[in-house]
Each structure stands twice: as structure tokens, then as C-alpha cells.
C-alpha positions in Angstrom: -32.9 -12.0 -130.3 -31.3 -8.5 -130.3 -33.2 -5.3 -129.6 -32.1 -2.4 -131.7 -31.3 0.6 -129.5 -29.3 3.8 -129.9 -26.1 2.2 -128.5 -26.4 -0.6 -131.1 -27.1 1.9 -133.9 -24.1 4.0 -133.0 -21.8 1.0 -133.1 -22.8 0.3 -136.7 -22.5 3.8 -138.0 -19.3 4.7 -139.8 -17.7 8.1 -139.8 -15.3 9.2 -142.6 -11.7 9.9 -141.7 -9.2 12.3 -143.2 -8.1 9.8 -145.9 -11.6 9.0 -147.1 -13.1 10.1 -150.4 -16.6 9.8 -151.9 -16.0 6.2 -153.1 -14.5 4.9 -149.8 -17.5 6.3 -148.0 -19.7 4.0 -150.0 -21.7 4.4 -153.2 -25.3 3.5 -154.0 -27.2 3.0 -157.3 -31.0 3.2 -157.2 -33.0 1.8 -160.1 -36.3 2.9 -158.6 -39.4 4.9 -159.3 -41.4 4.7 -162.5 -43.6 7.0 -164.7 -46.5 5.9 -162.4 -44.7 6.4 -159.1 -41.8 8.9 -159.7 -41.7 10.2 -156.1 -40.3 6.8 -154.9 -37.1 7.6 -156.8 -36.7 10.9 -155.0 -37.4 9.5 -151.6 -34.9 6.6 -151.9 -32.2 8.9 -153.1 -32.9 11.3 -150.2 -32.6 8.4 -147.7 -29.3 7.3 -149.2 -27.8 10.7 -149.2 -29.0 11.5 -145.7 -27.5 8.3 -144.3 -24.0 9.1 -145.4 -23.5 7.6 -148.9 -20.5 9.3 -150.5 -21.9 9.0 -154.0 -25.4 8.3 -155.2 -26.3 7.2 -158.7 -29.8 7.0 -160.2 -30.9 4.9 -163.2 -34.5 5.2 -164.2 -37.1 6.9 -166.5 -36.4 10.4 -167.7 -39.3 11.8 -165.6 -37.7 10.4 -162.5 -34.3 11.5 -163.5 -35.5 15.1 -163.8 -37.2 15.0 -160.4 -34.2 13.5 -158.7 -31.8 16.1 -160.2 -34.2 19.0 -159.3 -34.1 17.9 -155.7 -30.5 16.6 -155.6 -28.1 18.0 -158.3 -25.2 16.1 -156.7 -26.7 12.7 -157.9 -25.0 11.1 -160.9 -27.5 9.9 -163.5 -26.9 6.5 -165.1 -25.5 3.2 -164.0 -21.8 2.9 -163.0 -19.5 2.1 -160.1 -21.4 1.5 -156.9 -21.2 -0.8 -153.9 -25.0 -1.4 -153.4 -28.0 -1.3 -155.6 -31.7 -0.8 -154.8 -34.5 -2.0 -157.0 -38.3 -2.2 -156.7 -39.4 1.0 -154.9 -42.1 2.6 -156.9 -42.0 0.2 -159.7 -44.6 -0.3 -162.5 -44.2 -2.9 -165.2 -42.0 -0.6 -167.3 -39.1 -1.1 -164.9 -38.7 -4.8 -165.1 -36.1 -5.1 -167.9 -34.0 -2.3 -166.4 -34.1 -3.9 -163.0 -33.1 -7.3 -164.4 -30.1 -5.7 -166.0 -29.0 -4.1 -162.7 -29.7 -7.3 -160.7 -27.7 -9.3 -163.2 -24.8 -6.9 -163.0 -24.8 -7.0 -159.2 -24.8 -10.8 -159.2 -21.5 -10.8 -161.0 -19.7 -9.3 -158.0 -21.6 -10.3 -156.0 -22.6 -7.0 -154.3 -25.6 -6.3 -151.9 -28.9 -5.8 -153.7 -31.8 -4.2 -151.7 -35.1 -5.6 -153.1 -38.1 -3.5 -152.2 -41.8 -3.2 -153.1 -42.5 -4.1 -156.7 -39.5 -6.3 -157.1 -40.3 -8.6 -154.1 -42.3 -11.1 -155.9 -39.3 -11.8 -158.1 -37.3 -12.8 -155.0 -36.5 -16.3 -156.2 -34.8 -14.8 -159.3 -32.8 -12.2 -157.4 -31.6 -14.7 -154.7 -30.8 -17.3 -157.3 -28.4 -14.8 -158.8 -27.0 -13.2 -155.7 -26.3 -14.4 -152.2 -26.3 -10.8 -150.8 -29.9 -9.9 -151.3 -31.8 -7.9 -148.7 -35.6 -8.2 -149.0 -37.6 -5.3 -147.4 -41.3 -6.2 -147.4 -44.0 -4.7 -145.1 -46.3 -7.4 -143.6 -48.7 -7.2 -146.5 -45.9 -7.8 -149.0 -44.5 -10.4 -146.8 -47.8 -12.3 -147.0 -47.7 -12.2 -150.8 -44.1 -13.4 -150.7 -45.1 -16.4 -148.6 -47.8 -17.3 -151.0 -45.5 -17.1 -154.0 -43.0 -19.3 -152.2 -45.5 -21.9 -151.5 -46.8 -21.2 -148.0 -49.8 -19.3 -146.6 -49.4 -16.5 -144.1 -51.9 -13.7 -143.7 -50.9 -10.1 -143.0 -52.7 -10.4 -139.7 -50.6 -13.4 -138.7 -47.4 -11.6 -139.6 -48.5 -8.5 -137.7 -49.2 -10.7 -134.6 -45.8 -12.4 -134.7 -43.4 -10.4 -136.8 -40.4 -12.2 -135.4 -41.5 -15.7 -136.4 -42.7 -14.4 -139.7 -39.4 -12.7 -140.5 -37.4 -15.8 -139.5 -39.6 -18.1 -141.5 -39.6 -15.8 -144.6 -35.8 -15.5 -144.4 -35.4 -19.2 -144.4 -37.9 -19.8 -147.2 -36.6 -17.0 -149.4 -32.9 -17.8 -148.6 -31.9 -14.2 -147.9 -31.7 -11.4 -145.3 -35.2 -10.1 -144.6 -36.4 -6.8 -143.1 -40.0 -7.4 -142.3 -41.6 -4.0 -141.6 -44.4 -3.2 -139.2 -45.1 -1.4 -135.9 -42.3 -3.8 -134.8 -39.8 -4.4 -137.5 -37.7 -7.6 -137.5 -34.4 -8.2 -139.3 -33.7 -11.9 -139.8 -31.1 -13.9 -141.7 -31.1 -17.7 -142.3 -28.9 -19.3 -139.6 -27.9 -15.9 -138.2 -29.1 -13.3 -135.6 -32.5 -11.7 -135.3 -33.0 -8.1 -134.5 -36.2 -6.3 -133.5 -37.2 -2.6 -133.4 -40.4 -1.2 -132.0 -41.2 2.2 -133.5 -41.0 5.0 -130.9 -44.2 6.5 -132.5 -46.8 5.6 -135.1 -46.3 8.8 -137.2 -43.7 7.0 -139.4 -46.4 4.8 -140.9 -46.9 7.1 -143.9 -46.7 6.7 -147.7 -43.1 6.7 -149.0 -41.5 5.9 -145.6 -40.4 2.5 -146.9 -38.8 4.1 -150.0 -36.7 6.3 -147.6 -35.8 3.2 -145.5 -34.5 1.3 -148.6 -32.1 4.2 -149.3 -30.9 4.3 -145.7 -30.3 0.6 -145.7 -28.3 0.8 -148.9 -26.1 3.7 -147.6 -25.2 1.8 -144.4 -24.5 -1.4 -146.4 -22.3 0.6 -148.8 -20.2 1.9 -146.0 -19.9 -1.6 -144.6 -18.9 -2.9 -148.0 -16.1 -0.4 -148.2 -14.9 -1.2 -144.7 -14.8 -4.9 -145.4 -12.9 -4.3 -148.6 -10.3 -2.3 -146.7 -10.0 -5.1 -144.2 -9.5 -7.7 -146.9 -12.5 -9.8 -145.9 -15.9 -10.6 -147.5 -19.4 -9.6 -146.9 -21.9 -12.2 -145.6 -25.6 -11.9 -145.0 -25.0 -12.2 -141.3 -22.5 -9.3 -141.3 -24.9 -7.3 -143.4 -27.8 -7.9 -141.0 -26.2 -5.6 -138.3 -26.0 -2.7 -140.8 -29.6 -3.3 -142.0 -30.8 -3.4 -138.4 -29.0 -0.1 -137.6 -30.7 1.4 -140.7 -34.1 0.4 -139.4 -33.4 2.0 -136.0 -31.9 5.2 -137.6 -35.0 5.5 -139.8 -37.4 4.9 -136.9 -35.6 7.5 -134.7 -35.6 10.0 -137.6 -39.4 9.6 -137.9 -39.8 10.2 -134.2 -37.6 13.3 -134.3 -39.6 14.6 -137.3 -42.8 14.0 -135.4 -41.6 16.1 -132.5 -40.2 13.5 -130.1 -36.8 14.3 -128.6 -36.6 11.0 -126.8 -38.1 7.5 -127.1 -41.8 7.8 -125.9 -44.7 5.4 -125.9 -46.3 4.9 -129.3 -49.6 6.7 -129.7 -48.9 9.6 -127.3 -48.1 13.1 -128.6 -46.2 14.1 -131.7 -47.6 15.4 -135.0 -48.3 14.1 -138.5 -45.3 13.9 -140.8 -44.5 13.0 -144.4 -41.8 10.6 -145.8 -39.9 13.7 -147.0 -39.8 14.9 -143.5 -38.4 11.6 -142.3 -35.7 11.8 -144.9 -34.9 15.4 -143.9 -34.4 14.2 -140.3 -32.0 11.3 -141.1 -28.8 13.4 -141.0 -29.5 15.1 -137.7 -30.6 11.9 -136.2 -27.4 10.2 -137.4 -25.4 12.9 -135.6 -27.5 12.7 -132.5 -27.1 8.9 -132.3 -23.3 9.2 -132.7 -23.1 11.8 -129.9 -25.2 9.7 -127.5 -23.2 6.6 -128.4 -19.8 8.2 -127.5 
């Protein structure tokens, strides 16, 4: 089991060189949000941009498109060339057909597909199409996934032993799993397991997971481009390191937004924050981690 710390995160982050362009830095497509939960689209896009994606696309309802473009005019609206896709964040039932189209397109590659929130109960379908799926449930969603996959685990059980829960869920679902909680565990069938204990509890706020999905996608997109340049192939085990670094980067960004300059015990000090503030903190945290990792 590997503990996620700043040195580990720094090793996983990729810095563009003089010959890079927006595509070689990694591109992300988010098919997220819905008329019911439009803010999820904005938060996921914010996370992806803040974590270094060279290009972010958004495909979703018109209301979400308008909100995304009001906040981030650099986003390209509509499906197109991208390395990683995100589905599920902020879904209602109106998004199912659109997500199925995106997931099917990503399976043809295959390319990494980050499955969050409202798409998690369709995990069998997504994994059946694509070996590069990343599922990102919190422990409540994890319990629901276990039930749909034929086993019973309560949220309380998963909270008590997130490592065992993540390993078992990864094996049962057949994909890379990021099981989120006060301690977050990244597990892949037959591969390494990573754990991250949140520096503070202020990151447990509505929309935080939407930001994390975007951060994970951005780091996976950068990894995808690196692997392509090296002439090798992505695997769930290789992807797990980038996903783990994204978890750590997001956790440190939440701590920084809450007023912690260093890693301090959970429950002491700090101040309330929002998911938007976490996303705002991601770029400066990225830079800080790189400086400390040098």
C-alpha cells in the first residue's frame, strides 16, 4: 500500500515543454451536469482546467453550456478530439442517452473514461465496453455499487475500512476505483493500492467530487499524451498513479483554500470553503507541489 504524499504527487505531475501545444498537454471532454444540476458541469470543467488540461470540451444541455461559457470562455462546446472523457457528475435521467454515446465512442479507442456520481450504477455497461474506466464513488455510492454487483456492503463498513472496500470493489467491478472518504483509496485489480488521508475536513462539501473528477481527467489526459509519445499503451495500473496524484492534489487544494499552509491534523483550525474555492486553489497548489518536489 502506497501513501500519497507531496513527493509522490510531484513525480506524477507533468509540465509542458517548449514544443508542447494544447493537444499534447492533454485534452478532456466532460459530458456532465443536467438541467437539474447544472453547477456540476461548471465545477468539473474548472477542475480540469486548473489541473493543467491544454484543451477542455463540454457536451451537455444548453443551460449547462451557457453557464460553462460564462465562467470559462476558453472551453470548446461540443464533442470532438479528446484524450479522456468524464460522465455522470450532476446527472439526471435526461443525460443517459448522451452519456451512452460518449462512452461508446470512448470504447472504440479505447481511451480513459472517468465515471462519476449518476453514471456509477451503469458500471457494468461502461466496463464491458472499455478496459480503461475509472470509477469515482464516495462510500455511499460505493455501497450502492456493491449491491448492484451482487454483494452487500454498508456505507458504515466502507467508512471503517476504505482500503478493503476499494480493493474489493475494484475486483468486483473490474476497473480502477477511487473510493472517496475522509481517507480516499485508489485501487486497481491486480495492481497497487494508494491511500490519502485528507489534511482537513473542510473539503467535505457539495460539489467537491465534481471538481475531483475534472482533476483526475486532466492528469490522465497528460499521461495519455506522454504514453502516446513514448509509443506505449495505457493500462489501469499505469493510470492508477495519475489518479492517486489527482486525489492528493485535490486534497491539498482544499486544505490551502481552507487556510492551511502545511499538512495539519484534521479537525483543527481552518475555515469553511466551497467546491469553487477548491477548484480556484488547484493551480496554485499544483505549482507549490512542484516547487517542493524539486
